[in-house]
Structures are given as structure tokens and as C-alpha cells.
N, CA, C, O and CB atoms as a CASP TS submission, in Angstrom:
PFRMAT TS
TARGET T0000
AUTHOR 0000-0000-0000
METHOD Language model
MODEL 1
PARENT N/A
ATOM      1  N   MET     1       0.159  -1.071  -0.207  1.00  0.00           N
ATOM      2  CA  MET     1      -0.049   0.111  -0.389  1.00  0.00           C
ATOM      3  C   MET     1       1.284   1.047   0.008  1.00  0.00           C
ATOM      4  O   MET     1       2.364   0.894   0.580  1.00  0.00           O
ATOM      5  CB  MET     1      -1.260   0.371   0.325  1.00  0.00           C
ATOM      6  N   ALA     2       0.669   1.911  -0.531  1.00  0.00           N
ATOM      7  CA  ALA     2       1.208   3.499  -1.100  1.00  0.00           C
ATOM      8  C   ALA     2       0.856   4.607   0.592  1.00  0.00           C
ATOM      9  O   ALA     2       0.075   4.524   1.540  1.00  0.00           O
ATOM     10  CB  ALA     2      -0.228   4.217  -3.013  1.00  0.00           C
ATOM     11  N   ASP     3       1.703   5.329   0.260  1.00  0.00           N
ATOM     12  CA  ASP     3       2.029   5.789   1.411  1.00  0.00           C
ATOM     13  C   ASP     3       1.576   7.096   1.332  1.00  0.00           C
ATOM     14  O   ASP     3       2.300   7.424   0.393  1.00  0.00           O
ATOM     15  CB  ASP     3       3.358   5.634   1.738  1.00  0.00           C
ATOM     16  N   TYR     4       0.760   8.393   1.655  1.00  0.00           N
ATOM     17  CA  TYR     4       0.287   9.618   0.553  1.00  0.00           C
ATOM     18  C   TYR     4       0.886  10.551   1.858  1.00  0.00           C
ATOM     19  O   TYR     4       0.156  11.542   1.868  1.00  0.00           O
ATOM     20  CB  TYR     4      -1.836   9.835  -0.096  1.00  0.00           C
ATOM     21  N   THR     5       1.559  10.638   2.602  1.00  0.00           N
ATOM     22  CA  THR     5       1.634  11.476   3.865  1.00  0.00           C
ATOM     23  C   THR     5       2.445  12.771   2.734  1.00  0.00           C
ATOM     24  O   THR     5       2.081  13.916   2.468  1.00  0.00           O
ATOM     25  CB  THR     5       2.743  10.605   5.533  1.00  0.00           C
ATOM     26  N   PRO     6       3.424  12.123   2.361  1.00  0.00           N
ATOM     27  CA  PRO     6       4.852  13.001   1.817  1.00  0.00           C
ATOM     28  C   PRO     6       4.238  13.472   0.664  1.00  0.00           C
ATOM     29  O   PRO     6       4.377  14.687   0.802  1.00  0.00           O
ATOM     30  CB  PRO     6       6.435  12.091   1.427  1.00  0.00           C
ATOM     31  N   ALA     7       3.623  13.293  -0.433  1.00  0.00           N
ATOM     32  CA  ALA     7       3.101  13.998  -1.400  1.00  0.00           C
ATOM     33  C   ALA     7       1.497  14.855  -0.363  1.00  0.00           C
ATOM     34  O   ALA     7       1.170  16.027  -0.555  1.00  0.00           O
ATOM     35  CB  ALA     7       2.762  12.716  -2.907  1.00  0.00           C
ATOM     36  N   LEU     8       1.132  14.384   0.143  1.00  0.00           N
ATOM     37  CA  LEU     8       0.342  15.413   0.681  1.00  0.00           C
ATOM     38  C   LEU     8       0.483  16.464   1.177  1.00  0.00           C
ATOM     39  O   LEU     8      -0.263  17.383   0.840  1.00  0.00           O
ATOM     40  CB  LEU     8      -0.150  15.156   1.288  1.00  0.00           C
ATOM     41  N   LYS     9       2.030  16.757   2.649  1.00  0.00           N
ATOM     42  CA  LYS     9       2.397  17.531   3.190  1.00  0.00           C
ATOM     43  C   LYS     9       2.723  18.301   1.226  1.00  0.00           C
ATOM     44  O   LYS     9       1.746  18.618   0.547  1.00  0.00           O
ATOM     45  CB  LYS     9       3.558  17.032   4.541  1.00  0.00           C
ATOM     46  N   LYS    10       3.407  18.373   0.966  1.00  0.00           N
ATOM     47  CA  LYS    10       4.222  18.721  -0.369  1.00  0.00           C
ATOM     48  C   LYS    10       3.511  19.603  -0.898  1.00  0.00           C
ATOM     49  O   LYS    10       3.980  20.696  -1.212  1.00  0.00           O
ATOM     50  CB  LYS    10       4.492  17.638  -1.406  1.00  0.00           C
ATOM     51  N   ILE    11       2.316  19.291  -1.076  1.00  0.00           N
ATOM     52  CA  ILE    11       1.099  19.972  -1.692  1.00  0.00           C
ATOM     53  C   ILE    11       1.041  20.857  -1.220  1.00  0.00           C
ATOM     54  O   ILE    11       1.080  21.904  -1.866  1.00  0.00           O
ATOM     55  CB  ILE    11      -0.066  19.524  -1.692  1.00  0.00           C
ATOM     56  N   LEU    12       0.897  20.837   0.394  1.00  0.00           N
ATOM     57  CA  LEU    12      -0.009  21.467   1.213  1.00  0.00           C
ATOM     58  C   LEU    12       0.943  22.990   1.933  1.00  0.00           C
ATOM     59  O   LEU    12       0.392  24.014   2.338  1.00  0.00           O
ATOM     60  CB  LEU    12      -0.576  20.167   2.442  1.00  0.00           C
ATOM     61  N   GLN    13       2.134  22.783   1.922  1.00  0.00           N
ATOM     62  CA  GLN    13       3.317  23.527   2.061  1.00  0.00           C
ATOM     63  C   GLN    13       2.995  24.458   0.613  1.00  0.00           C
ATOM     64  O   GLN    13       2.764  25.660   0.743  1.00  0.00           O
ATOM     65  CB  GLN    13       4.867  22.473   2.141  1.00  0.00           C
ATOM     66  N   GLN    14       2.997  23.746  -0.927  1.00  0.00           N
ATOM     67  CA  GLN    14       3.361  24.555  -1.432  1.00  0.00           C
ATOM     68  C   GLN    14       1.559  25.752  -1.939  1.00  0.00           C
ATOM     69  O   GLN    14       1.242  26.543  -2.828  1.00  0.00           O
ATOM     70  CB  GLN    14       4.428  23.729  -2.547  1.00  0.00           C
ATOM     71  N   ALA    15       0.965  25.187  -0.785  1.00  0.00           N
ATOM     72  CA  ALA    15      -0.452  25.547  -1.697  1.00  0.00           C
ATOM     73  C   ALA    15      -0.701  27.149   0.236  1.00  0.00           C
ATOM     74  O   ALA    15      -1.696  27.842   0.444  1.00  0.00           O
ATOM     75  CB  ALA    15      -2.378  23.158  -1.988  1.00  0.00           C
ATOM     76  N   GLY    16       0.667  27.103   1.143  1.00  0.00           N
ATOM     77  CA  GLY    16       0.903  27.699   1.562  1.00  0.00           C
ATOM     78  C   GLY    16      -0.130  27.745   3.014  1.00  0.00           C
ATOM     79  O   GLY    16      -0.655  28.755   3.482  1.00  0.00           O
ATOM     80  N   CYS    17      -0.233  26.282   3.563  1.00  0.00           N
ATOM     81  CA  CYS    17      -0.984  25.437   4.540  1.00  0.00           C
ATOM     82  C   CYS    17       0.408  25.118   5.747  1.00  0.00           C
ATOM     83  O   CYS    17       1.049  24.267   5.130  1.00  0.00           O
ATOM     84  CB  CYS    17      -1.751  23.809   3.617  1.00  0.00           C
ATOM     85  N   TYR    18       0.969  25.294   6.740  1.00  0.00           N
ATOM     86  CA  TYR    18       1.785  24.634   7.786  1.00  0.00           C
ATOM     87  C   TYR    18       1.313  24.194   8.881  1.00  0.00           C
ATOM     88  O   TYR    18       0.584  24.522   9.818  1.00  0.00           O
ATOM     89  CB  TYR    18       2.657  25.307   8.178  1.00  0.00           C
ATOM     90  N   LEU    19       1.948  23.342   8.488  1.00  0.00           N
ATOM     91  CA  LEU    19       2.176  23.020  10.704  1.00  0.00           C
ATOM     92  C   LEU    19       1.981  23.532  11.505  1.00  0.00           C
ATOM     93  O   LEU    19       3.051  24.017  11.873  1.00  0.00           O
ATOM     94  CB  LEU    19       3.222  22.920  11.497  1.00  0.00           C
ATOM     95  N   LYS    20       0.849  23.941  12.453  1.00  0.00           N
ATOM     96  CA  LYS    20       0.944  23.994  13.445  1.00  0.00           C
ATOM     97  C   LYS    20       1.240  23.890  14.004  1.00  0.00           C
ATOM     98  O   LYS    20       2.038  24.755  14.367  1.00  0.00           O
ATOM     99  CB  LYS    20       0.762  23.940  13.721  1.00  0.00           C
ATOM    100  N   ARG    21       0.948  22.271  15.178  1.00  0.00           N
ATOM    101  CA  ARG    21       1.543  21.562  16.548  1.00  0.00           C
ATOM    102  C   ARG    21       1.325  19.980  15.982  1.00  0.00           C
ATOM    103  O   ARG    21       0.699  19.435  15.073  1.00  0.00           O
ATOM    104  CB  ARG    21       0.502  21.993  18.272  1.00  0.00           C
ATOM    105  N   GLN    22       2.032  19.671  16.844  1.00  0.00           N
ATOM    106  CA  GLN    22       1.915  18.020  16.794  1.00  0.00           C
ATOM    107  C   GLN    22       0.596  17.920  18.171  1.00  0.00           C
ATOM    108  O   GLN    22       0.248  18.500  19.200  1.00  0.00           O
ATOM    109  CB  GLN    22       3.890  17.003  17.282  1.00  0.00           C
ATOM    110  N   GLY    23       0.113  16.346  16.988  1.00  0.00           N
ATOM    111  CA  GLY    23      -1.306  16.340  17.900  1.00  0.00           C
ATOM    112  C   GLY    23      -1.845  14.843  18.720  1.00  0.00           C
ATOM    113  O   GLY    23      -0.790  14.295  19.040  1.00  0.00           O
ATOM    114  N   LYS    24      -2.193  14.581  18.859  1.00  0.00           N
ATOM    115  CA  LYS    24      -1.734  12.680  19.504  1.00  0.00           C
ATOM    116  C   LYS    24      -1.516  11.955  18.964  1.00  0.00           C
ATOM    117  O   LYS    24      -2.287  12.037  18.008  1.00  0.00           O
ATOM    118  CB  LYS    24      -2.460  11.766  20.115  1.00  0.00           C
ATOM    119  N   GLY    25      -0.967  11.211  18.854  1.00  0.00           N
ATOM    120  CA  GLY    25       0.182   9.762  18.442  1.00  0.00           C
ATOM    121  C   GLY    25       0.211  10.386  17.487  1.00  0.00           C
ATOM    122  O   GLY    25       0.463  11.563  17.748  1.00  0.00           O
ATOM    123  N   ASP    26       0.030  10.129  16.107  1.00  0.00           N
ATOM    124  CA  ASP    26       1.488  10.262  14.762  1.00  0.00           C
ATOM    125  C   ASP    26       0.475  11.381  13.912  1.00  0.00           C
ATOM    126  O   ASP    26       0.209  11.139  12.735  1.00  0.00           O
ATOM    127  CB  ASP    26       2.053   8.218  13.428  1.00  0.00           C
ATOM    128  N   HIS    27       0.086  12.261  14.389  1.00  0.00           N
ATOM    129  CA  HIS    27      -1.383  12.950  13.815  1.00  0.00           C
ATOM    130  C   HIS    27      -0.511  14.334  14.815  1.00  0.00           C
ATOM    131  O   HIS    27      -0.172  14.586  15.971  1.00  0.00           O
ATOM    132  CB  HIS    27      -3.553  12.029  14.483  1.00  0.00           C
ATOM    133  N   GLU    28      -0.460  15.137  12.936  1.00  0.00           N
ATOM    134  CA  GLU    28      -0.068  16.813  12.798  1.00  0.00           C
ATOM    135  C   GLU    28      -1.447  17.588  13.129  1.00  0.00           C
ATOM    136  O   GLU    28      -2.368  16.806  13.368  1.00  0.00           O
ATOM    137  CB  GLU    28       0.515  17.312  11.016  1.00  0.00           C
ATOM    138  N   ILE    29      -1.718  18.685  13.181  1.00  0.00           N
ATOM    139  CA  ILE    29      -2.486  20.103  13.225  1.00  0.00           C
ATOM    140  C   ILE    29      -1.576  20.719  12.680  1.00  0.00           C
ATOM    141  O   ILE    29      -0.432  20.977  13.054  1.00  0.00           O
ATOM    142  CB  ILE    29      -2.949  20.795  14.573  1.00  0.00           C
ATOM    143  N   TRP    30      -2.678  21.180  10.863  1.00  0.00           N
ATOM    144  CA  TRP    30      -2.381  21.998  10.492  1.00  0.00           C
ATOM    145  C   TRP    30      -3.294  23.043   9.892  1.00  0.00           C
ATOM    146  O   TRP    30      -4.522  23.089   9.820  1.00  0.00           O
ATOM    147  CB  TRP    30      -1.660  21.596   9.989  1.00  0.00           C
ATOM    148  N   TYR    31      -2.222  23.980   9.429  1.00  0.00           N
ATOM    149  CA  TYR    31      -3.555  25.413   9.481  1.00  0.00           C
ATOM    150  C   TYR    31      -3.771  26.034   8.048  1.00  0.00           C
ATOM    151  O   TYR    31      -2.672  26.450   7.681  1.00  0.00           O
ATOM    152  CB  TYR    31      -2.979  27.012  10.586  1.00  0.00           C
ATOM    153  N   SER    32      -4.621  26.244   7.191  1.00  0.00           N
ATOM    154  CA  SER    32      -4.493  26.085   5.530  1.00  0.00           C
ATOM    155  C   SER    32      -5.154  28.138   5.822  1.00  0.00           C
ATOM    156  O   SER    32      -6.254  28.682   5.924  1.00  0.00           O
ATOM    157  CB  SER    32      -6.022  24.267   4.336  1.00  0.00           C
ATOM    158  N   PRO    33      -4.507  28.343   5.832  1.00  0.00           N
ATOM    159  CA  PRO    33      -4.827  29.854   5.375  1.00  0.00           C
ATOM    160  C   PRO    33      -6.006  30.054   3.918  1.00  0.00           C
ATOM    161  O   PRO    33      -6.427  31.170   3.612  1.00  0.00           O
ATOM    162  CB  PRO    33      -3.141  30.564   4.903  1.00  0.00           C
ATOM    163  N   ILE    34      -6.326  29.024   3.298  1.00  0.00           N
ATOM    164  CA  ILE    34      -7.424  29.277   1.788  1.00  0.00           C
ATOM    165  C   ILE    34      -8.767  29.411   3.245  1.00  0.00           C
ATOM    166  O   ILE    34      -9.446  30.438   3.255  1.00  0.00           O
ATOM    167  CB  ILE    34      -7.653  27.234   0.032  1.00  0.00           C
ATOM    168  N   THR    35      -8.937  28.686   3.990  1.00  0.00           N
ATOM    169  CA  THR    35     -10.051  28.714   4.664  1.00  0.00           C
ATOM    170  C   THR    35     -10.618  29.023   5.965  1.00  0.00           C
ATOM    171  O   THR    35     -11.700  29.302   6.483  1.00  0.00           O
ATOM    172  CB  THR    35     -10.276  27.941   4.536  1.00  0.00           C
ATOM    173  N   ASN    36      -8.868  28.770   6.384  1.00  0.00           N
ATOM    174  CA  ASN    36      -9.409  29.851   7.400  1.00  0.00           C
ATOM    175  C   ASN    36      -9.169  29.485   8.826  1.00  0.00           C
ATOM    176  O   ASN    36      -9.184  30.228   9.807  1.00  0.00           O
ATOM    177  CB  ASN    36     -10.962  30.072   7.243  1.00  0.00           C
ATOM    178  N   HIS    37      -8.851  27.667   8.731  1.00  0.00           N
ATOM    179  CA  HIS    37      -9.488  27.047   9.414  1.00  0.00           C
ATOM    180  C   HIS    37      -8.332  25.582  10.085  1.00  0.00           C
ATOM    181  O   HIS    37      -7.606  25.454   9.099  1.00  0.00           O
ATOM    182  CB  HIS    37     -10.817  26.779   8.477  1.00  0.00           C
ATOM    183  N   HIS    38      -7.883  24.644  10.997  1.00  0.00           N
ATOM    184  CA  HIS    38      -7.621  23.894  10.979  1.00  0.00           C
ATOM    185  C   HIS    38      -7.695  22.347  11.092  1.00  0.00           C
ATOM    186  O   HIS    38      -8.335  21.944  12.063  1.00  0.00           O
ATOM    187  CB  HIS    38      -7.366  24.322  11.177  1.00  0.00           C
ATOM    188  N   PHE    39      -7.100  21.308  10.187  1.00  0.00           N
ATOM    189  CA  PHE    39      -7.086  19.921   9.991  1.00  0.00           C
ATOM    190  C   PHE    39      -6.210  19.315  10.566  1.00  0.00           C
ATOM    191  O   PHE    39      -5.207  19.897  10.979  1.00  0.00           O
ATOM    192  CB  PHE    39      -7.018  19.566   8.864  1.00  0.00           C
ATOM    193  N   VAL    40      -6.423  17.894  10.729  1.00  0.00           N
ATOM    194  CA  VAL    40      -5.837  16.635  10.951  1.00  0.00           C
ATOM    195  C   VAL    40      -4.854  16.230   9.979  1.00  0.00           C
ATOM    196  O   VAL    40      -5.387  15.830   8.944  1.00  0.00           O
ATOM    197  CB  VAL    40      -6.802  15.681  11.020  1.00  0.00           C
ATOM    198  N   VAL    41      -3.622  16.200   9.967  1.00  0.00           N
ATOM    199  CA  VAL    41      -3.081  15.144   8.692  1.00  0.00           C
ATOM    200  C   VAL    41      -2.570  13.765   9.692  1.00  0.00           C
ATOM    201  O   VAL    41      -2.154  13.929  10.839  1.00  0.00           O
ATOM    202  CB  VAL    41      -1.409  15.986   7.547  1.00  0.00           C
ATOM    203  N   ASP    42      -2.653  12.785   9.215  1.00  0.00           N
ATOM    204  CA  ASP    42      -2.439  11.255  10.434  1.00  0.00           C
ATOM    205  C   ASP    42      -0.669  11.257   8.897  1.00  0.00           C
ATOM    206  O   ASP    42      -0.651  11.423   7.677  1.00  0.00           O
ATOM    207  CB  ASP    42      -4.643   8.937  10.379  1.00  0.00           C
ATOM    208  N   ASN    43       0.359  11.000   9.864  1.00  0.00           N
ATOM    209  CA  ASN    43       1.482  10.579   9.322  1.00  0.00           C
ATOM    210  C   ASN    43       1.615   9.241   8.595  1.00  0.00           C
ATOM    211  O   ASN    43       2.281   9.145   7.564  1.00  0.00           O
ATOM    212  CB  ASN    43       2.293  10.629  10.250  1.00  0.00           C
ATOM    213  N   LYS    44       1.025   8.296   9.103  1.00  0.00           N
ATOM    214  CA  LYS    44       0.639   6.203   8.178  1.00  0.00           C
ATOM    215  C   LYS    44      -0.580   6.976   6.744  1.00  0.00           C
ATOM    216  O   LYS    44      -1.003   6.125   5.961  1.00  0.00           O
ATOM    217  CB  LYS    44      -1.085   4.261  10.087  1.00  0.00           C
ATOM    218  N   MET    45      -0.838   7.784   6.604  1.00  0.00           N
ATOM    219  CA  MET    45      -2.146   8.042   5.284  1.00  0.00           C
ATOM    220  C   MET    45      -1.864   6.887   4.467  1.00  0.00           C
ATOM    221  O   MET    45      -0.706   6.821   4.055  1.00  0.00           O
ATOM    222  CB  MET    45      -2.032   9.653   4.139  1.00  0.00           C
ATOM    223  N   LYS    46      -2.495   6.149   4.203  1.00  0.00           N
ATOM    224  CA  LYS    46      -2.681   4.761   3.747  1.00  0.00           C
ATOM    225  C   LYS    46      -4.400   4.911   2.576  1.00  0.00           C
ATOM    226  O   LYS    46      -5.131   4.106   1.999  1.00  0.00           O
ATOM    227  CB  LYS    46      -2.844   3.561   5.528  1.00  0.00           C
ATOM    228  N   SER    47      -4.375   5.636   2.658  1.00  0.00           N
ATOM    229  CA  SER    47      -5.745   5.271   2.029  1.00  0.00           C
ATOM    230  C   SER    47      -5.990   7.232   1.023  1.00  0.00           C
ATOM    231  O   SER    47      -6.163   8.321   1.571  1.00  0.00           O
ATOM    232  CB  SER    47      -7.322   4.717   3.833  1.00  0.00           C
ATOM    233  N   ARG    48      -5.905   6.953  -0.328  1.00  0.00           N
ATOM    234  CA  ARG    48      -6.501   8.184  -1.394  1.00  0.00           C
ATOM    235  C   ARG    48      -7.758   8.915  -1.058  1.00  0.00           C
ATOM    236  O   ARG    48      -7.730  10.092  -1.417  1.00  0.00           O
ATOM    237  CB  ARG    48      -6.856   7.591  -2.830  1.00  0.00           C
ATOM    238  N   TYR    49      -8.954   8.494  -0.410  1.00  0.00           N
ATOM    239  CA  TYR    49      -9.661   8.951  -0.025  1.00  0.00           C
ATOM    240  C   TYR    49      -9.288   9.966   1.113  1.00  0.00           C
ATOM    241  O   TYR    49      -9.773  11.089   1.256  1.00  0.00           O
ATOM    242  CB  TYR    49     -10.339   8.110   0.097  1.00  0.00           C
ATOM    243  N   THR    50      -8.368   9.385   1.872  1.00  0.00           N
ATOM    244  CA  THR    50      -8.971  10.311   2.991  1.00  0.00           C
ATOM    245  C   THR    50      -7.854  11.517   2.537  1.00  0.00           C
ATOM    246  O   THR    50      -8.006  12.670   2.941  1.00  0.00           O
ATOM    247  CB  THR    50      -8.886   9.617   4.899  1.00  0.00           C
ATOM    248  N   ALA    51      -6.493  11.056   1.484  1.00  0.00           N
ATOM    249  CA  ALA    51      -5.825  12.454   1.302  1.00  0.00           C
ATOM    250  C   ALA    51      -6.858  13.516   0.782  1.00  0.00           C
ATOM    251  O   ALA    51      -7.058  14.708   1.014  1.00  0.00           O
ATOM    252  CB  ALA    51      -4.575  12.362   0.224  1.00  0.00           C
ATOM    253  N   ASN    52      -7.434  12.551  -0.032  1.00  0.00           N
ATOM    254  CA  ASN    52      -8.213  14.003  -0.388  1.00  0.00           C
ATOM    255  C   ASN    52      -9.375  14.385  -0.011  1.00  0.00           C
ATOM    256  O   ASN    52     -10.041  15.152  -0.707  1.00  0.00           O
ATOM    257  CB  ASN    52      -8.425  14.209  -1.603  1.00  0.00           C
ATOM    258  N   ALA    53      -9.760  13.957   1.036  1.00  0.00           N
ATOM    259  CA  ALA    53     -10.209  14.660   2.234  1.00  0.00           C
ATOM    260  C   ALA    53      -9.628  16.156   2.722  1.00  0.00           C
ATOM    261  O   ALA    53     -10.173  17.251   2.858  1.00  0.00           O
ATOM    262  CB  ALA    53      -9.933  13.718   3.281  1.00  0.00           C
ATOM    263  N   VAL    54      -8.461  15.745   2.891  1.00  0.00           N
ATOM    264  CA  VAL    54      -7.316  16.306   3.321  1.00  0.00           C
ATOM    265  C   VAL    54      -7.149  17.989   3.002  1.00  0.00           C
ATOM    266  O   VAL    54      -7.302  19.127   3.446  1.00  0.00           O
ATOM    267  CB  VAL    54      -6.230  15.460   2.670  1.00  0.00           C
ATOM    268  N   LEU    55      -6.822  17.374   2.153  1.00  0.00           N
ATOM    269  CA  LEU    55      -6.866  18.008   0.472  1.00  0.00           C
ATOM    270  C   LEU    55      -8.193  19.482   0.588  1.00  0.00           C
ATOM    271  O   LEU    55      -8.196  20.700   0.766  1.00  0.00           O
ATOM    272  CB  LEU    55      -7.661  16.269  -0.999  1.00  0.00           C
ATOM    273  N   LYS    56      -9.519  17.954   0.264  1.00  0.00           N
ATOM    274  CA  LYS    56     -10.871  19.187   0.719  1.00  0.00           C
ATOM    275  C   LYS    56     -10.796  20.510   1.767  1.00  0.00           C
ATOM    276  O   LYS    56     -10.794  21.740   1.705  1.00  0.00           O
ATOM    277  CB  LYS    56     -12.081  18.327   1.508  1.00  0.00           C
ATOM    278  N   GLN    57     -10.737  19.472   2.731  1.00  0.00           N
ATOM    279  CA  GLN    57     -10.011  20.326   4.214  1.00  0.00           C
ATOM    280  C   GLN    57      -9.401  21.882   3.847  1.00  0.00           C
ATOM    281  O   GLN    57     -10.031  22.935   3.941  1.00  0.00           O
ATOM    282  CB  GLN    57      -8.401  19.287   4.901  1.00  0.00           C
ATOM    283  N   ALA    58      -8.211  21.737   3.472  1.00  0.00           N
ATOM    284  CA  ALA    58      -8.179  22.932   3.040  1.00  0.00           C
ATOM    285  C   ALA    58      -8.006  23.674   2.255  1.00  0.00           C
ATOM    286  O   ALA    58      -7.165  24.545   2.034  1.00  0.00           O
ATOM    287  CB  ALA    58      -7.893  23.238   3.326  1.00  0.00           C
ATOM    288  N   GLY    59      -9.533  23.023   1.435  1.00  0.00           N
ATOM    289  CA  GLY    59      -9.435  24.277   0.347  1.00  0.00           C
ATOM    290  C   GLY    59      -9.104  23.810  -0.562  1.00  0.00           C
ATOM    291  O   GLY    59     -10.064  23.935  -1.323  1.00  0.00           O
ATOM    292  N   LEU    60      -8.125  23.169  -1.206  1.00  0.00           N
ATOM    293  CA  LEU    60      -7.874  22.009  -2.095  1.00  0.00           C
ATOM    294  C   LEU    60      -8.809  21.289  -2.935  1.00  0.00           C
ATOM    295  O   LEU    60      -9.843  20.751  -2.542  1.00  0.00           O
ATOM    296  CB  LEU    60      -7.422  21.132  -1.408  1.00  0.00           C
ATOM    297  N   PRO    61      -8.303  21.324  -4.298  1.00  0.00           N
ATOM    298  CA  PRO    61      -8.912  20.444  -5.579  1.00  0.00           C
ATOM    299  C   PRO    61      -8.361  18.709  -4.944  1.00  0.00           C
ATOM    300  O   PRO    61      -7.350  18.478  -4.280  1.00  0.00           O
ATOM    301  CB  PRO    61      -7.936  21.068  -7.547  1.00  0.00           C
ATOM    302  N   LYS    62      -9.342  17.772  -5.392  1.00  0.00           N
ATOM    303  CA  LYS    62      -8.371  16.302  -5.178  1.00  0.00           C
ATOM    304  C   LYS    62      -7.179  15.918  -6.258  1.00  0.00           C
ATOM    305  O   LYS    62      -7.172  16.130  -7.470  1.00  0.00           O
ATOM    306  CB  LYS    62      -9.438  14.914  -5.276  1.00  0.00           C
ATOM    307  N   ARG    63      -6.430  15.447  -5.645  1.00  0.00           N
ATOM    308  CA  ARG    63      -4.840  14.858  -7.100  1.00  0.00           C
ATOM    309  C   ARG    63      -4.524  14.371  -6.397  1.00  0.00           C
ATOM    310  O   ARG    63      -3.337  14.522  -6.107  1.00  0.00           O
ATOM    311  CB  ARG    63      -3.453  15.706  -7.964  1.00  0.00           C
ATOM    312  N   PHE    64      -5.465  13.304  -5.502  1.00  0.00           N
ATOM    313  CA  PHE    64      -4.766  11.348  -5.871  1.00  0.00           C
ATOM    314  C   PHE    64      -6.249  10.447  -6.174  1.00  0.00           C
ATOM    315  O   PHE    64      -6.199   9.243  -6.428  1.00  0.00           O
ATOM    316  CB  PHE    64      -3.718  10.282  -3.859  1.00  0.00           C
TER
END
């Protein structure tokens, strides 16, 4: 199974999103200036559906 986290983080950073703080376990809390909201990014994301859902929360189009 693929790990979508590195590619997802790269896309988020290019869009101006940034890591706000470490969350519980292997989760991170990110901030999107596009939507003005915080969202969770898992460090072991195996599902492209979850990766696309994170992009949607950040205000970005699907990429996976």
C-alpha cells in the first residue's frame, strides 16, 4: 500500500498551509489560510480517499 503523507504534505506546503502543532499519536494539526481552518494530517495515510478529504478540508482540489 502506498503512503500518501509525503506527497500530501508537499502539496499543502506549496498551497501555503503549514504545521501548527503536533497532535496525539502520529497526527499533526495543520492550518490552511485558504479556508481559515485547522485540520488533522495523519503521518501514516494509506488511503487516497483520506488524502483527498484532507485536501478538501484545506480548500484544495482532489489530487489522488
